[in-house]
Every structure is written in C-alpha cells, then in structure tokens.
C-alpha positions as CSV (number, residue, x, y, z in Angstrom):
1,X,121.2,-163.9,23.3
2,X,123.4,-161.6,22.6
3,X,127.1,-162.3,23.9
4,X,130.0,-159.7,24.0
5,X,133.6,-161.5,24.0
6,X,136.3,-159.2,24.8
7,X,139.9,-160.2,26.2
8,X,143.1,-158.7,27.6
9,X,141.9,-155.6,29.8
10,X,145.5,-155.8,31.6
11,X,144.3,-153.6,34.1
12,X,143.4,-150.4,31.9
13,X,140.4,-148.5,33.7
14,X,140.2,-146.2,30.3
15,X,139.6,-149.2,28.2
16,X,137.4,-151.0,30.6
17,X,135.2,-148.4,31.0
18,X,134.8,-148.0,27.2
19,X,134.2,-151.6,27.3
20,X,131.5,-151.3,29.9
21,X,130.0,-148.6,27.9
22,X,129.9,-150.7,24.7
23,X,128.6,-153.5,26.8
24,X,125.4,-151.3,27.9
25,X,125.0,-149.5,24.3
26,X,125.1,-153.2,22.4
27,X,122.2,-154.5,25.0
28,X,124.4,-157.7,25.4
29,X,123.0,-160.2,27.7
30,X,126.6,-161.2,28.8
31,X,130.1,-160.7,28.5
32,X,132.6,-163.4,28.3
33,X,136.4,-162.3,29.0
34,X,139.1,-164.3,27.6
35,X,141.5,-163.6,30.4
36,X,144.4,-161.2,31.3
37,X,142.1,-159.0,33.2
38,X,143.9,-156.8,35.7
39,X,147.8,-157.6,35.3
40,X,149.4,-155.9,32.5
41,X,152.3,-158.5,31.8
42,X,155.9,-158.3,31.8
43,X,156.1,-158.0,27.9
44,X,153.3,-155.3,27.7
45,X,153.8,-151.5,28.4
46,X,151.6,-150.3,30.7
47,X,148.3,-149.6,29.2
48,X,146.6,-146.4,29.3
49,X,145.5,-145.5,32.8
50,X,146.6,-148.7,34.4
51,X,144.4,-148.9,37.6
52,X,143.5,-152.4,38.4
53,X,141.5,-151.7,41.6
54,X,139.3,-149.4,39.4
55,X,139.0,-152.4,36.8
56,X,138.0,-154.5,39.9
57,X,135.2,-152.2,41.2
58,X,133.7,-151.7,37.3
59,X,133.7,-155.4,36.6
60,X,132.6,-156.4,40.1
61,X,129.7,-153.7,39.5
62,X,128.2,-156.3,36.8
63,X,129.6,-159.7,37.9
64,X,126.2,-161.2,37.4
65,X,126.7,-160.7,33.7
66,X,130.2,-161.9,33.4
67,X,131.5,-165.3,32.3
68,X,135.2,-165.6,32.0
69,X,138.2,-168.0,31.6
70,X,141.9,-167.4,32.8
71,X,144.7,-165.6,31.1
72,X,148.3,-166.3,31.6
73,X,148.2,-163.3,33.6
74,X,145.4,-163.8,36.1
75,X,146.4,-165.4,39.5
76,X,144.6,-166.8,42.7
77,X,145.1,-163.1,44.1
78,X,142.7,-161.8,41.1
79,X,140.3,-164.4,42.3
80,X,140.4,-163.0,45.7
81,X,139.2,-159.7,44.8
82,X,137.0,-160.3,41.7
83,X,133.4,-161.4,42.4
84,X,132.9,-163.8,39.6
85,X,134.8,-167.0,38.7
86,X,138.4,-166.4,36.9
87,X,140.4,-169.5,37.2
88,X,138.7,-171.8,34.7
89,X,141.3,-172.6,32.2
90,X,138.4,-173.1,29.4
91,X,134.6,-172.9,29.1
92,X,132.1,-174.8,26.7
93,X,129.1,-172.7,25.5
94,X,126.3,-173.8,23.6
95,X,124.2,-170.6,22.6
96,X,121.4,-170.7,19.9
97,X,122.9,-173.9,18.8
98,X,126.1,-173.1,18.3
99,X,129.2,-174.8,20.2
100,X,132.0,-172.6,21.5
101,X,135.1,-173.3,23.3
102,X,136.6,-170.4,25.0
103,X,140.2,-170.1,26.0
104,X,142.6,-167.5,26.7
105,X,144.9,-169.1,23.8
106,X,148.4,-169.4,25.8
107,X,148.0,-173.3,26.4
108,X,147.2,-176.2,24.4
109,X,143.4,-177.0,24.6
110,X,141.4,-180.2,23.6
111,X,140.6,-181.2,20.4
112,X,136.9,-180.0,19.2
113,X,134.7,-181.4,16.5
114,X,134.2,-179.7,13.1
115,X,131.9,-176.8,13.6
116,X,132.9,-175.7,16.7
117,X,133.9,-172.0,17.4
118,X,137.2,-171.8,19.2
119,X,137.2,-168.1,20.9
120,X,140.9,-166.9,22.3
121,X,142.8,-163.8,23.0
122,X,146.2,-163.8,24.4
123,X,147.7,-162.3,21.0
124,X,145.7,-159.1,21.1
125,X,145.2,-159.5,17.3
126,X,141.9,-160.0,16.2
127,X,141.5,-163.1,13.9
128,X,139.3,-165.1,12.0
129,X,140.7,-168.5,10.4
130,X,139.1,-171.8,9.5
131,X,140.9,-175.2,9.9
132,X,139.6,-178.3,9.4
133,X,136.2,-177.5,10.0
134,X,136.9,-175.7,13.2
135,X,136.8,-171.7,13.1
136,X,139.1,-169.7,15.5
137,X,138.1,-166.5,16.3
138,X,140.1,-163.8,18.5
139,X,138.4,-160.2,19.5
140,X,141.5,-158.7,19.7
141,X,142.5,-157.0,22.8
142,X,140.5,-154.1,24.7
143,X,143.5,-152.3,25.9
144,X,146.8,-153.1,24.2
145,X,146.2,-154.3,20.6
146,X,148.8,-155.4,18.4
147,X,150.0,-155.1,14.8
148,X,147.8,-151.9,14.2
149,X,144.7,-153.6,15.0
150,X,142.0,-151.6,16.8
151,X,140.7,-151.4,20.5
152,X,137.5,-153.9,20.5
153,X,135.5,-156.3,21.3
154,X,133.3,-159.4,19.4
155,X,129.7,-159.7,19.2
156,X,127.8,-162.8,18.7
157,X,124.0,-162.6,18.3
158,X,121.5,-164.5,15.8
159,X,124.2,-166.5,14.1
160,X,126.4,-163.8,13.5
161,X,129.7,-162.6,14.7
162,X,130.8,-159.0,14.5
163,X,134.2,-157.5,15.3
164,X,133.9,-153.9,16.2
165,X,135.9,-150.9,17.7
166,X,134.7,-148.8,20.5
167,X,133.1,-146.2,18.0
168,X,131.0,-148.9,17.2
169,X,132.5,-149.2,13.8
170,X,132.4,-153.0,12.3
171,X,135.8,-154.2,11.5
172,X,134.8,-157.8,10.4
173,X,132.0,-160.3,10.2
174,X,131.2,-164.0,10.0
175,X,127.7,-165.5,9.5
176,X,127.2,-168.9,10.3
177,X,126.2,-170.9,7.4
C-alpha cells in the first residue's frame, strides 16, 4: 500500500490542488490528512488562494481515499460539509507490518511502544526524530510551511518514508530497518 501523508491545508485551494495532483501522480492508494483542513487559524496569515469552499469540493471528490484526524482548527461545522470523518483525535494504523499513530500534534496523545511511528502535523515544519525507540515524523505543511521549509507531503511505501515537495523533489527519507 502506498500512503500519502499531509497536514495543514488551511483552506488553500491553490495548494490543495497541488496536493491532489501529487496524489494522482504518485499513484497513492490513500491520503492521510493530519488536520487543519479548512480554516487558516488566528495565528497564520491567509494562505495563497484561501477558498475553503473549493477545498471542500476538491476533497469531497476523493473522499473514499481519505483518512483524517482532527486538527486544532477543525470543528463540527467542518464535519457538516466534508464527506469523510474529520473529528477523530487520533488513528492507529497498521500498514505492511508498520504501526503508525496519526495525530495532529496540538494535544497530548497516548504512550506508544518502541517501534511505533508517530505522524503529526501542527508545527508546519518537516521533522524526523527518534526518542526512546519511537519515531516521530511531521510532513510539514501543505500551504503554510514555517522555518524556511517546503510546501509538501510525506509518502510511505514498502517500508520507506519520503518527504517530498510539490515539484517531486525528495527532501528527506527514512528506511525502516
């Protein structure tokens, strides 16, 4: 299974379109959204082409391929317009023998065992960090990257994670040992 992992679209139709083009070009089976889908939040500037209604339409068009966890900017109102569940605080996935906990990253989450991959967004900064056998990964932000990082996403396939920008450039990688 090929999984695309992305976070923090924040209502940008421009970058949502780029994400969905990458999803198609990568031939991913599913896309895991780590929250903050429609609203830009009070601490962020408006992203390029802020148009939540367009983002709704684009994502609903592929709703059968989307898995999602709730971000700090996602609300019950968002669930009323999106055709896939968006209000789960976390999701535990087992893909090709790999255990992954998906969260947005703005709240504490349960302890996980060594060897688990924790996927989170929220900071808008791509990350790869290992602590006490747990591997923490952040795909960065689709629309509002911070600390001079790239607009992009994370891919998982056959035991390898790849951080990519929307031009298809690999920015970082991690191969499961």
